N, C-alpha and C positions, 0 to 999 in steps of 0.2 A: 504494499499499500503506499509506502512511503516512495517507493520508486517512482510511482505513478504521480505522487503528488509535487517530488523534486522535478519528472518528465512537464507535469502541467504549468511549473512554476516558469520553467526555462523555458517553454511554448510559448507562455504568455509574454515574455521580455522580448521572445524574436518578435513577436507578433506586434507589440505596442511598440517595437522600432521600425518596423514597414509601416505602420498608421501616422507616427509624426515626423516622418520623415520626408523633406520638400523635395520636390520635384524641379528645380531650376525653373519651369514655366512661370509659376508663382513669383517670383525675383525680379522678371521683365516690366510687370505691372507697378513695381513699387513707385511711389509718387518723388517726383524729382527734388534735392537738397535745395531749400534757400539758401542763398550766401547768407550770411551774416555780416554786421558792418564792423568789418578787424581793419586796422591800417592798411592790410594791403588790397584788400577790397576795394577799399574808399579808393584809392588809386585807379582802379581799372574801372569804375565807375564816374570818374571825373573824365577819362579817356573817351567815355562811348556816352555823353551826354547827348549830341548829334547824332541819333545814329539813323536817322532818316537820308543824310548823304554823308556817309563816311568817306572819308577821305582816301581819293584812288580808286573809287569802284565807280563804274561807269552808269548813270542813270539816265531816264530817260523822263522824267520830271523830278524838280525841286522844289520846296518850299522858299521862298527867299526872305532871306534874312539880311540886313543891311549888313554889309562891311565883309560876304562871304563872294571869295573869288573863287570861278570854274575856266576851266579850259573845256572848247565846246567841237563837236564835228558833227560834218554831215557830208556824207562821203558823195553822194546823186549831187550836193551842191559845191563837193571840192572844197571845203573848209574842213581843217584838219587840225586840233589845239589853239584854235581862236581864245583871245583871252575875253571873259565877261566878268563884270564886277559891279555887285550889286551894290548902287550909291544910296538908296533910300527906299523905304516902303512905306507908303500911308493908307491904309484901308485896301479896297480892291488895286491901287495902284503901285506900280512899281517903277522904278527910276534905275535904269542898267548902263553900263559903259560895257559896249561890244566892239573890240577892235578899235577903239579910238571914237565910235560914234555913239552917242549920250543920247537914247532915248526913254520914252515915259509910256508904258502901256499899262493898260486895264483890266478886265475881267469882263466887265460890260459889254455887249454886243456892239452900244453905239459908240463905245471907246475905243479907239486905236488899242485892239489886244492881240494884234500880231505882229510879230519880227519878221521882216523881209527883205532880202538881202537882192540889193540893186544890181544892174551890170555891171557898175565900177565896182562891186564888192562892199559897198558900204548899206550900211542894215538902217532901216526905216521904220517906224511905228505905223501900221496901216488898220484899216476897220476892215470887217468880215468880206465886205463887199469888194473892196480892192482885193482881199487874199484871196478871192474866189477867182476874180480873173487872172491869177498866177499861181497857182498854188504850190507850183514845183520848186518856188523861191522862196516860199516861207519856213523861215529858219526853226521859230518857237513859238509859242501860242503864251497868255496868261489868263489861266483859267480862274476858278473861285478860289480865295483863300488865298491869294496870293502865289500860288502853283504856277510854276514857268514850266510848259510841256514840250513836248520834241510835235511836232505838228501832225506827225501820224497816229495823234492819242486825241486829236482834235472830233467832237460831237459832229460835226459839218463833215458828210460822206467827199464834196467835193476836194477840200483841202487834206481832208484824210487819206485818200488813195492819190494823191498828186504829191503831195509831199514825199522830202527823202528824211529820214530818222535821225535826228538830232540827239547826240546824246552830251552829259553835263558830267565833268568828273572833278570832285572839288580839289581845289588846290589849299 
């Protein structure tokens, strides 16, 4: 009888270890740990404050912030590495300097909300109706909330399909 009792205890120990063992798949569902504010982590947070447009990463749209500088490119227009600096942001109006040309654009359709490249290479602000006449020369547009975007992201189908993609790289 003692042998049966000992065998039953041994079997229950083996069986219980099988029931309580985890199987690896459960570990994948574990929630990620949140970082604590330690001195090392604060440095990382300060470096990543403007996650919308990290330096060196090409974007097709950016939120305009006064003082920021970008390198812009549009292969369809033959533009590569042109300089763009954001001079001022006021409500829906953004003033920028693009390769020496200073323009003010806004997000309302009545405003001049399209930056277009002329045949001499200068950049000027035009209305939607003017941009529709020559969509292939639209460099970028100003959307709501002071967002500058490639004309390929325009709501207007004529401009969207006619324009080349402009990319912004923060400097």
